[in-house]
C-alpha positions as CSV (number, residue, x, y, z in Angstrom):
1,X,0.0,0.0,0.0
2,X,1.4,3.4,-1.0
3,X,1.8,5.8,1.9
4,X,-0.8,8.4,0.8
5,X,-3.9,10.1,2.1
6,X,-6.3,11.1,-0.7
7,X,-9.4,12.3,1.1
8,X,-10.3,13.4,4.6
9,X,-14.0,13.1,5.4
10,X,-15.3,15.0,8.4
11,X,-18.6,13.7,9.8
12,X,-20.8,16.8,10.5
13,X,-24.1,17.3,12.3
14,X,-25.3,20.2,10.1
15,X,-23.9,20.2,6.6
16,X,-25.0,23.8,5.9
17,X,-23.3,25.1,9.0
18,X,-20.1,23.2,8.3
19,X,-20.0,24.4,4.7
20,X,-20.5,28.0,5.8
21,X,-17.8,27.7,8.4
22,X,-15.2,26.4,6.0
23,X,-16.2,28.9,3.3
24,X,-15.6,31.7,5.8
25,X,-12.1,30.3,6.1
26,X,-11.8,30.5,2.3
27,X,-12.3,26.7,1.6
28,X,-14.9,26.8,-1.1
29,X,-16.5,23.5,-2.1
30,X,-19.1,21.9,-4.3
31,X,-22.2,20.2,-3.0
32,X,-23.3,17.0,-4.6
33,X,-25.9,14.7,-3.1
34,X,-25.7,16.2,0.4
35,X,-21.9,16.0,0.4
36,X,-19.5,18.9,0.1
37,X,-16.2,18.4,-1.8
38,X,-13.3,20.9,-1.2
39,X,-10.1,20.6,-3.2
40,X,-7.3,21.0,-0.7
41,X,-4.0,20.9,-2.6
42,X,-3.4,17.4,-3.8
43,X,-6.1,16.1,-1.4
44,X,-9.8,16.7,-0.8
45,X,-11.7,17.6,2.3
46,X,-15.2,16.1,2.4
47,X,-18.0,17.2,4.6
48,X,-20.7,14.6,5.0
49,X,-23.4,13.7,7.5
50,X,-21.9,12.2,10.6
51,X,-24.7,9.6,10.7
52,X,-24.2,8.7,7.1
53,X,-20.4,8.4,7.5
54,X,-20.7,6.1,10.5
55,X,-23.3,3.9,8.7
56,X,-21.0,3.8,5.6
57,X,-18.1,2.6,7.6
58,X,-20.2,0.1,9.6
59,X,-19.4,2.1,12.8
60,X,-21.7,2.6,15.8
61,X,-21.7,6.3,16.5
62,X,-22.2,6.8,20.2
63,X,-22.6,10.6,19.6
64,X,-19.7,11.5,21.9
65,X,-18.4,14.9,21.2
66,X,-15.1,14.4,23.1
67,X,-11.7,14.4,21.6
68,X,-11.6,11.6,19.0
69,X,-7.8,11.3,19.0
70,X,-7.3,13.0,15.6
71,X,-6.0,16.5,14.8
72,X,-5.7,17.9,11.3
73,X,-2.8,20.2,10.7
74,X,-2.4,23.1,8.3
75,X,1.2,24.2,8.0
76,X,2.1,27.8,7.0
77,X,5.2,29.8,6.1
78,X,5.3,32.2,9.1
79,X,4.2,32.8,12.7
80,X,2.3,35.8,11.5
81,X,0.3,33.6,9.1
82,X,-0.5,31.3,12.1
83,X,-1.9,34.3,14.0
84,X,-3.9,35.5,10.9
85,X,-5.5,32.1,10.4
86,X,-6.4,31.5,14.1
87,X,-8.0,35.0,14.1
88,X,-10.0,34.3,10.9
89,X,-11.1,30.9,12.3
90,X,-12.3,32.6,15.6
91,X,-14.2,35.1,13.6
92,X,-15.8,32.3,11.5
93,X,-17.1,30.6,14.7
94,X,-14.2,28.3,15.7
95,X,-13.4,27.7,19.3
96,X,-9.7,28.5,19.9
97,X,-8.6,25.6,22.2
98,X,-4.9,26.6,22.4
99,X,-3.8,30.2,21.6
100,X,-0.9,30.4,19.2
101,X,2.6,30.3,20.8
102,X,6.1,29.0,20.6
103,X,6.4,25.2,20.4
104,X,8.8,22.8,22.0
105,X,10.3,22.1,18.5
106,X,11.1,25.8,17.8
107,X,8.0,26.4,15.8
108,X,4.8,28.3,16.4
109,X,1.3,26.9,16.5
110,X,-2.2,27.1,17.9
111,X,-5.3,25.0,17.8
112,X,-9.0,25.5,17.2
113,X,-12.1,23.3,16.7
114,X,-14.7,23.7,14.0
115,X,-18.4,23.7,14.8
116,X,-18.4,19.9,15.0
117,X,-15.4,19.6,17.3
118,X,-12.8,18.6,14.7
119,X,-9.4,19.8,15.9
120,X,-7.2,21.8,13.6
121,X,-3.6,22.8,14.4
122,X,-2.2,25.8,12.5
123,X,1.5,25.6,12.6
124,X,4.7,27.1,11.3
125,X,7.5,24.5,11.6
126,X,10.8,25.8,10.3
127,X,12.0,22.1,10.1
128,X,9.3,21.4,7.5
129,X,9.7,24.0,4.8
130,X,6.8,24.3,2.4
131,X,7.1,23.9,-1.3
132,X,5.6,26.5,-3.5
133,X,2.4,24.4,-3.7
134,X,2.1,24.2,0.1
135,X,3.2,20.6,0.4
136,X,5.7,19.3,2.9
137,X,8.3,16.6,2.7
138,X,9.3,14.9,5.9
139,X,13.1,15.5,6.4
140,X,15.4,12.6,6.8
141,X,15.8,12.3,10.6
142,X,18.5,9.7,10.3
143,X,16.4,7.0,12.0
144,X,14.4,4.1,10.8
């Protein structure tokens, strides 16, 4: 299996609210059959009913809204850009769960959650420089 992620599907409780939130962040999508598709670089972000997503995956959704053990990250080119995006997200209705600040690895990041509780980290990591298209390449850490 090739190491690749093609789509990230977020299960949402209110598709219209979720679409509006992401559009306020500048992530414009297309809605087809009650599903919103957003091109995100070489990947796609999908917004779909949480209930339908659970059923599609054969998963029992207990409806817990606690931390699900997953955080999505959006890396940027500067600390200033982190601050701008966190501010934009707050204005769009996000809950800032960790204000932006200096990280243990010498970078700068902050976290917010979207209206359905999906955690996003906005980070500037000088050890992961961004290509012109926004992609990162994990550096060789010299380990296995």
